[in-house]
N, C-alpha and C positions, 0 to 999 in steps of 0.2 A: 606577736602572734611574729614576730623575726624569724625572715628566712636566711641561712648563712651555707653559702655555697663555698666548696673548693674551687670551681669551676663557675663560670656561668654557660648556661647551657638554654639552648628554645624552651627544657621543661621547668627552671631553673623561671627565667622569663616570665611564661605561660601562668605560673604556680604563687610568684610570688603576691605579695598584697596589694591591692589595688588601692589606695588612699583619695576617696571624692577630696574638694578644697572644704575648708574647714570651713567655719560657722560659729568666731565669738560669740559668747553669752553678754549681757547687757552692760552684763560688772566686769567683764571683758576678764572674769579668773578662768572658763572655762573656756573649749572650743568643743564643739559636737562636728560629726563626719560621719559617714558610711567606710566601710572596707569590705572588701572579697577577696577568696582567695580560692585556690580550685586547686583540688586535690589529685593525682594521675591512677592514684593507686584505689579511692573507692567512687574515681569519676564523676563527682559531686562537686559541688561549690558552693562555699560557704559565708551567708554576708553577715555581717553586724552594725550594728551602730555604734560609735564610742565616743568617749566626753573624755578629753584631753586637758591634764589638767597644765595650765600657759606657764606657772612658775617654775615646772618640773619637767613637763616631757612625756610623765605617763599618762598612761590612761586604764579606763575600765569600761568592761559591757555594759550599754544602757539597753538593747534588745539584740538579740541573735535569731529575734522571729525570719524567717526567709523571706516574708512579705511583706515585712517593713523597708522604706527607703523614706526620703526626702528631711529629714527633721530641720527643722525651723525652733529658736527660740519664744515664745509666748508675750514677751518683753516685761515678765514682772519675773523675778527672783529668777528661780534652775528650772523651772517649769518648760516643756516643749511639745511641740505637735511632730509626728510623721504619720507618713498614710501607711495603708494596712491592704494590698489585694486579699481577697473575699469571696464566698461563692457567690454566685451566678453574674459577678462581671460587676459588681459594686468595688466603691470602695470605700474603706474606712478613717474616719483621721481619730488618731490616739493620741490621746494625750496622755504624757509622764512626765517626770523631775530626775534629777541627775542626786539630789539628796533620797532620793527613795525611789531606788532600782527595784523594779516590779511590780509598784503598783503604779496601776496604768486604768484606763477606763476609755469608754468610744464616747466621743462628742460629740458625731455625729457620720454620716455618711454620702455619697453620693453615686446615682443609679447609673454609673457606669465607669471608666479609667479617668481618670483624674493624674493630674503632675504637674509640676513649675511652680509650683506653690510661692506666693509670694505674701507676708504680712504688714501689716501696718498698724500701731499703736493709734486708736482712734481718744479714746480717755482710758481712765484704771477700770480694768473690769468688762473693755471690748476692744477687740482686735478684728480692721476687715481681712478678709482672708481672698485671695485671686490664685485661680491657678485655671490651667486651660485643660483641655475633650474635645473630644470630637460630640460636632453635633447633628441631627441628621435635618435636613431641607425643613420639616416643618419648626426647628428653632430648640426640638429638645434633646437631652442624652441620647447620643447614639453606643448601643452596647450589643455589639458581637453576636450575645446568646440569647439574646430575642429577635434576634434575625430567623425570620421565617425558614426550613427548608426547600432548596425551590428543586423542582425536575428536568432544569437546563443549569449549565452551567454558562450559555451564552450570555455576552456583551457585546451592547451597541454605542458607539459614541458619534457625535455629528462633530463634537470640537475637540482641539485638544486642550491636558493632557489624555495621553491615554492611558502611562505609566507613568512613575515617577520613583525616580530610585530603586527599587527594590517591588514594588505595588503596584497592582493595578489601580487608579483611580476612580474614587466611586463618588456618588452624591455629598455625604456626609461630607464632613470641611473639620477643620479644625479652629477651636471658638476660645475667648475668656468667659468665663464662670466667676464671680463675687457673690457674697454674703457677707457673716457677719459670726467671730464667736464671739459668746458674753459672758460674763460669768455671772452662776445662779448667787442665790445667797446663800448662806451655807447650813448646813443639816447640821443639825444639834448633835450628830458624832463627829464633824468635821471642822477643821479649824479655818479652811475655807471654803469657798462653794467650787461647784465644777463649771467647766467650759463645756457648751451645745452649741452647736452647729446650723444655722440657721438656713434655709433652703437655698441654693445655689440658684443666681438668676446668669443669664443669657448677656452676655453686655451685648455683642454683636447679634442678635435677632433680629432679622428682618432686612440688614443692612449689605449682605453679598459680600462682607467682606471677612476675613478669614485672617487667624493672627492664633500662634505663632504661622510667620511663614513655612510650607513644607520647602524638606525634609528636613532642616536641621534648627530649627528657631526653637528657641524653648524661651527660661528666661530671660535673655537678652532681646527681646522682640515684645516686651510690656515692663507699666511700672505703677504702684500703684503707691499714692500719697494719700493725705489726710480728708480729701474732697473729690476723689476720683482716680482716675483712669489714664494713662498715658501709651498709647501703644500703636504698632506699626502694621501696615497691611500694603498690600499688592493693589492694582487698580483695579477693580473687578470690571472693568469694562475692557481692560486688555487682553489680550491670546496670552496669557502664563505662560505659553510654553517658548515663543518668542521674545513679551519683552521682561524686562525685571524693576520697571517702575512701581513702586513702593512709597508712601507716604506717612506722614506724623496725624497720629488721629487723637483727642481728648475726649472723654466723655466725665462733667460733672454729678458730682455723687455726693446727696446731702448727708445721706442715712446706711448707706449698701445695702438695705435693702428694698429702695423704690425701683420700679421698672427703670430699665435705660432709655434716656434719652434718647435722640440721632447725634451722631459723636460727630464735634467741628475737625474739619479739617483744614492743617494748617500748610501754607503755601509756599511755594519755594522757588521762585522764581530763577531760569538757568541752569535747576539744580533736577535734573529728571532720571535717576536713576533710584537703585535701592537705596532703602533707609535701614535703620538695627539704631539697638542701644538709647533707645528713649528712658530720662530720667530726671523726675522730678527734684527740684530744686528744694531744700528743704528752710528754703528762706523764701516766702512772696510766693507771686504766683507767677513765677518761672519757672523753665525747663530745659536742657538741653537734648539732640537726638546726633545721630552720624547720617549724611544722606551723600550717594554717588549726582557724578557729575551726569553723564552718558547713559541712558537707557539701552538697554539689551547687552552694557556692559559689567559681566558681577566681580572681574577687578579692578573699576576704574578705583580712582581711590577714594577716600571718607573725608569727605569736611565737616567738619559741627559749625551745626546750624543752632543757635540762643531761640528759644520762645522766650520772648520778653512779657507775652501777658496773655494766659492762658485764656484768656476770653474773647479774644481777636484773633482770627485767623492770617490776618497780614501782620502779623507783628512779627516773623523770624528775619535771623538776621546770620548769615554764613561769617564764623571765623576767623579770623587771619587770610584773609580774600584779599587778590590783589587785582589790577588791573586786566593782566595775560588771562584770565584765567583760572590759573594751576594753583595757587596758594601760596603762601608765603613759608609751609612748612612741607619739606619731602618726605615725610613722611606720611604712613594711613594708618587712620583711629583704628581699632579692632571693637573696641567697649570703652566705658565714659562712668565717673562715679562722682559723685558730687563729696566733696568736705562737707563736714558736720556744720560748718558755719557758713558754707554757703557762697565763698568766694573764691574757691581755686574749684576744677575738674581733674580728676586723677583719669588718666591717659595709658591703656594699653595699647603697644601695637610695635610692632616687629622693626627691628633696626640690624642692620648688617648680620643677618643669620642669627639675632637672638629675641625673644619676646620681653623687652622692656615698659619700667611703668614711669612717666612720665608724671609732672604739676603743671597746670595750667593756670594763672592766677588770674580771675576774670575780673577781679576788682583794680587792677592797674590803670595807673591815667595814663601812661603811653603800654600798645597793644605787645608781648612779648615771646618768642616761638616757648613753648613746652621745653620746660625743666627735665632733662635725664634725673632718674632718683635711682634708676636700678642700672648695674653693666653686666652683670652675666646672668645664665640661663632665661629659661623662660616662664612667664610670670603667667599664673593662669587662671586666679582670680586674686581681690584683694576687694576690702571692708574694711568699716576704722575696726578699732582693736578691742574696742569699749562702748557702751553708747555716749556722744557727749564729747569721747576720746579724740583729740587730735591726731593721734600714733592712726598705722593703717598694720592689719596683717592681711598676708600675703600668702598664698597659696602656689607654689613653682615647682620646676624642676630641671634635672638636669640632662647632659650625656652619659651623666653615670648613675643617677640618684633620682629615683621615679619618683620622689613625692619628699617637697621640704613648706614645714609652715617658719617664717620669721614675723618678725613684729622691726616696723622703722617706724623714727618720727620723719617727717617730712624740713623739717627743721634742718637736720641734721641726717642725712638721709644714707651717708658711711657709715654710721653707727647703726647695723642691723645685727639684732639681737634672733640667734635661731632657735626656734620653739621645740622643734621638732624633725628627726630624717629619717624617713621610715626603710632606708639601706644603710643608715651611718656612714652619709656621705661615698655610698656606691661599696664600702667596704663588706657590707651583708653579701657584695655579689663577686666577692673579689674585684672590685674595677675601682679603678686611681684618677687623679685631673691627670695623673703623667702619661696619661693613653691619649688625653685627647691637646689636638694643636690645629693651628689654621693657618693658610697658605694663599696666596693670590698669584694670580698668572696673568698674562699677557691674554683678554681678548681677541673676537673678531677684528674690532675697532681699536679708539683710542678709550680703550677703558681697562679696568681691569675687572677679573673675577677668582667670588671669595671661596673656598671649599674647606668644608672639616679635614680633617684626618683623622681616624681612630684605631692605634698603636693594640696589636695582642699586649695582656698583662706581663706576657713573660719576654718582651721585646729584647731583645739585643744588638744593637745598631753594629756589629760587624756581622749580623745575618744576613741572608735575605727572605722575604717574605713574599709573595703571590701578591697580588695585587685585586680586591675588587673594588670598579668602580660603577658607582651605583647611583643612579637618577631618578631626582623625584620628580613626582607628575604635581596636576595643578593645570598648564605647565605653569602657572600664576601662583606659583607658591613656593617653596624654602626648604634646604637644608637646617634646621634649627639646633639651639642647645638645650634642647627638649627630649623626652623620655619618650620612647613610642613602643608600642604591644606587640606593630605588625613588621614594622620596618627600623630595625635597634640598631645600628651599627656595630653595638659590643658584640652582639652575638657570632658576625661574619670575622670579626679580629681576634674573638677565641677559639675559633677552627684555626686560625694560623694567618689569617689576612692584614696585610697593611688596607684598612678600608678608607678611600676619598668621594668626597662627597662633594661634588662639585654644584656653587647654582649658577648656572650660566643666565645667560640672556631670559629675558620673563620669567624671573627670579624675583620673587617679594623682600620685602626691607632695604632695598640699595634703593630705593628712589624711585616716582613712578615713570619717566622714562624705562628705566633699564627692563621696567615691566612692561612696558607700551611696545617694548623694540620687536620683542615676539612676533606680533600682531602681520598676516600672513609672508611669516617667516618661518616656520613652524620647520624646520629644516635647513633651515639657512645659518644665520648664527649663530643660534644655542649649539649647533651640531660642531661647528667652527670654534666656539668655546671648551669644546669638550674635545676636538682633535688637538686642539691648544695646552689643556687641559691633560692629558695622556704625555705630552712633547715632552712637557714638564718635569713630571713626573721622573720621567726616562733622563734626565739632563741632572734634574736636583734632589732626586732622593736618592741613594744606592744602596739603601737598605731595601728598596721596592726591585722585584724581581718580574719585569714586563713584558717578559717572556711568557712567564705564566699570571697570565691578566683574565679576568673574568669580568663581564658586566652583567647588571640587573635593573629593572625598574618595574612599574609599574602607572598605568592608567599611563600621562603625557610619556612615563618611564618606560611605560613598555612600548608607546610609539616608538619613543630613540632606537629603543633597542631594533625591533625591527627596518626600521631607517638604517642605524648605523652596519644591522645585516646586508643591507645592498651596497654599502657602498664602502671605504676602503679602510677605513677603521675598525668593520667588522672582521679584515684580517688580521687584526692586532691580538684579538681573545681569541681563546679558549674554546668559551662555551658562554652564552646568552643564556638571559631569563628575563622573560617576558610577562608578568604579570597584568591583564585584564587593562590590554594596550589595543590602542587602533592597530589594524591591518589594510585597511581601503578606504579610506578617506571620503567617498562618498556614501561608506555607511554611515557614517554619523549623521546621517539622513529618517535613521530608525534610533538616535537618540532620543532620550527624553525632552532635556532643556537643547531647544533650537538656536536659543538665541549665544550658544558659546559659541560652535563652530560657525557660526555666520558675523559673529563679529570678528571671531580672529582669524577667519579666512578670508572676509572684507565684503562679505552678502555672499546670501543664500548661492548654492549650486548654482542653477542653471544665470545668474550675474557675475559669479566669479567662478568659471568653471577653469578658466585659465590656475587660480592659485590652490583651488583646491589636488588640481591632476597634480602639480607641479609637485609638492611637498607629498603625494602618495607612496608609501612606503608597497603597494603593491606592483608599481611599474620597476620596480626594481631585482624584484623575484629569482630573476633569472643569477644573481652575483648570489645566491644565496648559499652558503657553504658552511660557516663555522657551526658547531655543535650547536643548540637551542632549545630549552624547557620552556613550555606555553603552558600559562594555567590562565583560567577562565570560567567564571561563576555561570551556572545559570539563572541567578535572578538578580544578575547586573543588567539593568535596563538605561543606563549610561551607556556604556558599549555592548551591545548584546553579546551572547556567545558564539558570536557566527565571526568576529572577529579573530576567536581563538581557534577556531574549529579550522579556517580558512587558512589562517596560518600555517598549523599542524599537517593538513593536507601536502599543500607547498613542499614544506621540508622531507616529508613522507615520499613525495612523486618524486623527489629530488635526491631522495638518496639519503639525507643529512642526517648525520643520528640527533637523536631527539625522541621526545616524551610530552606527555601530553597530561596535563592535571585539572582537573573541577571536582567542582563542590556544588551540588545540586539546590544545597538547602542556604548556600553564601551568594552575599551580592557582591560588590566592587570590594568588596573589604571581605576579610578571612576573620571572623568574630569569635567562632563557637570554637571552644577552648581546645578540645581532639582534635577539630581543622585545621586547627591550628599548626599543631605539635604535630601532623603529617605536610600540611606545605615546609615546614619549616624543614623536616625530614627528608622531602623529595629534593628541596630546592637545595640544601648542602651537599646530599647524595651525591645528587650530579652534575655540581660543578668542581665538589674537593676531588674525583676522580680526574678531570680533566689538567687538573695543577698539583697530582702528586701528594693532598693530602690524604686521609684516611677518610674512609665512610661516617658521617655520623653515626648511623646504626650499618650496622652489617645486618646480612641476608638472613632471617630466622629472627630477627628481634625489630621490626619493620612493622609499626602500626598501619600498615593497609596491606591490600592484596591487589596484584598488578591485573590488572582485566583482559590483556590482551593475549592470544594463546601465544606458544613459543613461536617464533619464526624455524620455518625447516630450514635446514644446512642447505 
């Protein structure tokens, strides 16, 4: 499934194979993963589950069933299960074997949609299975195909939330379900018995708890051990629109067939924010999870919390704690994994524009800071390389490579063994590490700002290239040494731009003080950082033609484009692009997660009106004059479409050259392949014409139709 491109274009980006993280087999010889590709010729997507030979990187198809997903090893030989969407909304559990491709059977089914499979071997021939799936208020499985058709579409709400991300909230909630996969005695014609699935039990029935936490929670919100399930859930007594507080719970199970007992909630005095990444230790009655300090602050620093006794709710202790409450380690862990010996935690955390892996020894006599194990790229997943092995299997990516599998030995992490690169280190895309570099420039205060730079593959230092200055969303996020199928710097670089992707105040991976610096200062320090960055490019990057500069951003980056448009930096650009950005700060009161603006702007509108209005881009629309493309989608309930329409209305009324692009079936992001091609085409055609680059697609070859009537002369 190798793609080789003479030039990296949006079509190449969108149609290239997209591999999931890989899961090594119990003996570590095979790793299983899913991969999908898209064809613009047939306008269809193809999905496969594949098995990779870890020794040589070769792979083979396990199944190309388009409704198959989430392969997981059963813990015995090369047998595995996967999920299969089936008729009438049910989900089947399929058993297969990488040694006998094509020989499969159904172990059982769930009467609704399930996902996020986790397995735990209880004994030979007996495996606990834990999944997530929506439950109705009575605790039974929710199946949308069983919902009776109503004569009215009206929805009545008496509490928040009304909408979340891209859906209207219903009484149905995410829940965790558990059961047992058990092997029967072999039939006379079989060498082994078949696996069968017991009925699935709702672990959260009657508790009002919800896990995984929507909209993005998955396997990172629960874990399964031999004696129970550890999970996180929001506090059901609090308003989820204004609160992020969630807690860690444990359900003790003896057989995984009994009714669910009442969950035990662990107390964390002084830590009142969000919880995530619960992990059960392989040794003893211990566990760990991540917890933030401040309620309502989704980008607070995660702290590692140990549970020293799963039977006692007061047995927690914060790792690396300090008397000032900041913690000894100035990085924010994103996920945890216990070592097979239970003596260490492997931590994924952002660090200086990268997503790295760290090791934290839990048995040391003197507490030490986590040790850095990787140094480049972005680690997406880490697992034991084999059952009982001390080595680790990593799934990661970089700015030029969309999927890399490697094995490292924690004892000598510099000795990495590359198992497989989906794009052959970027060569399949025509990309190389020579195109990627970094700069640091003075920020608005006494600190340096980091930025990634991506040059065209045909770069010649004696030539001049237009600038694409891209601002990330969040705002508590960062441009990272990581692949993206939505905002990929290489797409712009291969059009002929030098791309500069700065991480101004508010960006993650540079310490919590830097993240916190954006509070009550949305258009302040971050804007000044960007002004300084533009000045640095002018002075220190002679191959960049800043007279041919364009600025682009999404979400908070879109806010910043609107803010820049009303201020002096806006006159430095030939064109701007805002994707799903903020136009009017007051309109953030129509957003779904109200904790976000309430925290970042220092309180609700009626209590912090001066701050909300100070950083409102709409106040400066009298200065808007730079050509501007506005993109906003109908299903974006984080920032409703009125934000984009208002910005376009202003531009049109002021006579500023502008376009408006919308997708009625997309949310805050553009995810569908055909829509993504239109997005890239409109964006590139719009910015290219203002910097004397050829259009990406000529008139007559556009994958869309203009909806406006031609203007009269």
